[in-house]
C-alpha positions as CSV (number, residue, x, y, z in Angstrom):
1,M,-41.1,24.9,-76.6
2,N,-43.0,22.8,-74.1
3,V,-41.0,22.6,-70.9
4,S,-42.2,20.5,-68.0
5,M,-42.3,22.2,-64.6
6,E,-42.2,18.9,-62.8
7,A,-39.2,18.4,-60.5
8,P,-36.7,15.8,-61.6
9,R,-37.4,12.3,-60.2
10,T,-34.7,11.6,-57.6
11,P,-34.8,9.7,-54.3
12,Q,-34.8,13.0,-52.5
13,H,-37.8,14.2,-54.6
14,D,-39.6,10.9,-53.9
15,L,-38.9,11.3,-50.1
16,V,-40.2,14.9,-50.1
17,A,-43.3,13.9,-52.0
18,M,-44.0,10.9,-49.8
19,T,-43.4,13.0,-46.7
20,A,-45.7,15.7,-47.8
21,A,-48.5,13.2,-48.6
22,L,-48.0,11.4,-45.3
23,R,-48.0,14.7,-43.4
24,G,-51.2,15.9,-45.0
25,T,-53.0,12.6,-44.2
26,L,-51.7,12.5,-40.7
27,M,-52.6,16.1,-40.0
28,Q,-56.1,15.4,-41.2
29,R,-56.4,12.4,-39.0
30,V,-54.9,14.3,-36.0
31,E,-57.4,17.1,-36.4
32,Q,-60.3,14.7,-36.7
33,G,-59.1,13.1,-33.4
34,I,-58.7,16.3,-31.4
35,Q,-62.0,17.8,-32.5
36,S,-63.9,15.8,-29.9
37,S,-61.7,17.6,-27.2
38,G,-63.1,21.0,-28.1
39,L,-59.8,22.0,-29.8
40,T,-61.1,22.3,-33.4
41,S,-57.8,22.7,-35.2
42,Y,-54.1,21.8,-34.9
43,L,-53.2,25.4,-34.4
44,M,-55.7,25.7,-31.5
45,Y,-54.0,22.6,-30.0
46,L,-50.5,24.2,-30.4
47,V,-51.7,27.4,-28.8
48,A,-53.3,25.6,-25.9
49,K,-50.1,23.5,-25.4
50,R,-47.9,26.6,-25.5
51,L,-50.1,28.5,-23.0
52,V,-50.0,25.5,-20.6
53,F,-46.2,24.9,-20.8
54,A,-45.0,28.5,-21.2
55,G,-47.6,30.3,-19.2
56,P,-49.6,33.5,-20.1
57,Q,-48.4,35.3,-23.1
58,A,-49.3,38.1,-25.5
59,A,-50.6,37.0,-28.9
60,G,-47.5,38.4,-30.7
61,E,-45.2,36.3,-28.5
62,L,-47.3,33.2,-29.2
63,S,-47.3,33.8,-32.9
64,A,-43.5,34.3,-32.9
65,Q,-42.9,31.2,-30.8
66,L,-45.2,29.1,-32.9
67,R,-43.9,30.6,-36.2
68,Q,-47.5,31.4,-37.2
69,N,-49.2,34.3,-38.9
70,P,-50.1,36.8,-36.1
71,R,-53.6,37.2,-37.5
72,A,-54.2,33.4,-37.5
73,T,-52.9,33.3,-33.9
74,E,-55.2,36.1,-32.8
75,D,-58.2,34.6,-34.5
76,T,-57.4,31.2,-32.8
77,L,-57.2,32.9,-29.4
78,Q,-60.5,34.7,-30.0
79,Q,-62.1,31.3,-30.9
80,M,-60.7,29.7,-27.8
81,H,-62.0,32.7,-25.7
82,A,-65.5,32.3,-27.2
83,Q,-65.3,28.6,-26.2
84,G,-64.1,29.3,-22.7
85,L,-60.7,27.6,-23.4
86,A,-58.6,30.8,-23.0
87,A,-58.9,34.0,-21.1
88,R,-57.3,37.4,-21.6
89,D,-55.7,39.4,-18.8
90,G,-54.6,42.7,-20.3
91,E,-52.3,41.8,-23.2
92,A,-51.6,38.3,-21.9
93,W,-53.6,35.2,-22.8
94,Q,-53.8,32.3,-20.5
95,I,-55.3,28.8,-20.6
96,T,-58.5,28.2,-18.6
97,P,-59.3,25.0,-16.6
98,A,-61.6,24.0,-19.5
99,G,-58.7,24.6,-21.9
100,R,-56.4,22.4,-19.8
101,K,-59.1,19.7,-19.8
102,A,-59.4,20.0,-23.6
103,L,-55.6,19.7,-24.1
104,V,-55.5,16.5,-22.0
105,A,-58.4,15.0,-24.0
106,A,-56.6,16.0,-27.3
107,N,-53.3,14.5,-26.1
108,D,-55.2,11.2,-25.3
109,T,-56.3,10.9,-28.9
110,G,-52.7,10.9,-30.1
111,T,-52.1,7.3,-29.1
112,D,-55.4,6.3,-30.7
113,V,-54.4,8.0,-34.0
114,L,-51.0,6.2,-34.0
115,D,-52.6,2.9,-33.1
116,D,-55.2,3.3,-35.9
117,I,-52.5,4.0,-38.5
118,R,-50.4,1.1,-37.3
119,N,-53.4,-1.2,-37.5
120,A,-54.5,0.1,-40.9
121,I,-51.1,-0.6,-42.6
122,G,-49.9,-3.4,-40.4
123,A,-47.2,-3.5,-37.8
124,S,-44.5,-4.9,-40.2
125,A,-45.3,-2.3,-42.9
126,C,-45.3,0.5,-40.3
127,D,-41.9,-0.7,-39.0
128,A,-40.5,-1.0,-42.5
129,L,-41.8,2.5,-43.4
130,V,-40.2,4.1,-40.3
131,A,-36.9,2.2,-40.9
132,G,-36.9,3.3,-44.6
133,M,-37.5,6.9,-43.7
134,R,-34.7,6.8,-41.1
135,R,-32.3,5.4,-43.7
136,A,-33.4,8.0,-46.2
137,V,-32.9,10.9,-43.7
138,A,-29.5,9.5,-42.7
139,A,-28.4,9.3,-46.3
140,L,-29.6,12.9,-47.0
141,N,-27.7,14.1,-43.9
142,K,-24.6,12.2,-45.0
143,A,-24.8,13.8,-48.5
144,A,-25.3,17.3,-47.1
């Protein structure tokens, strides 16, 4: 018997598939934008942001708060340390002035990324996409 493993085609399936494709594309574009800041991955950006807003923390605390693999968080902290973006004081990691500067630069690229996307697909198409996604989410919430 030849059984397809493809999920049934429903509006919810289409929304999930579209969201996954959009997320992947946006994430790629965001990472391209932030690389010029010195933060070379989105995880590095999240770690820097958390250290700025929550203060010095141990790697385990960071990985739990960010819901990340502890090894990936530790590797990211080590990379940031090698680049001078984070420093270690005992068990606690803290952001350095260079790390703060990189975070500001990375944040500045966010507006550019959104503007690029809006310009690429057109303002009306962007507005229609956002409105459609809001309606779809509202319908899913109502059904749940």
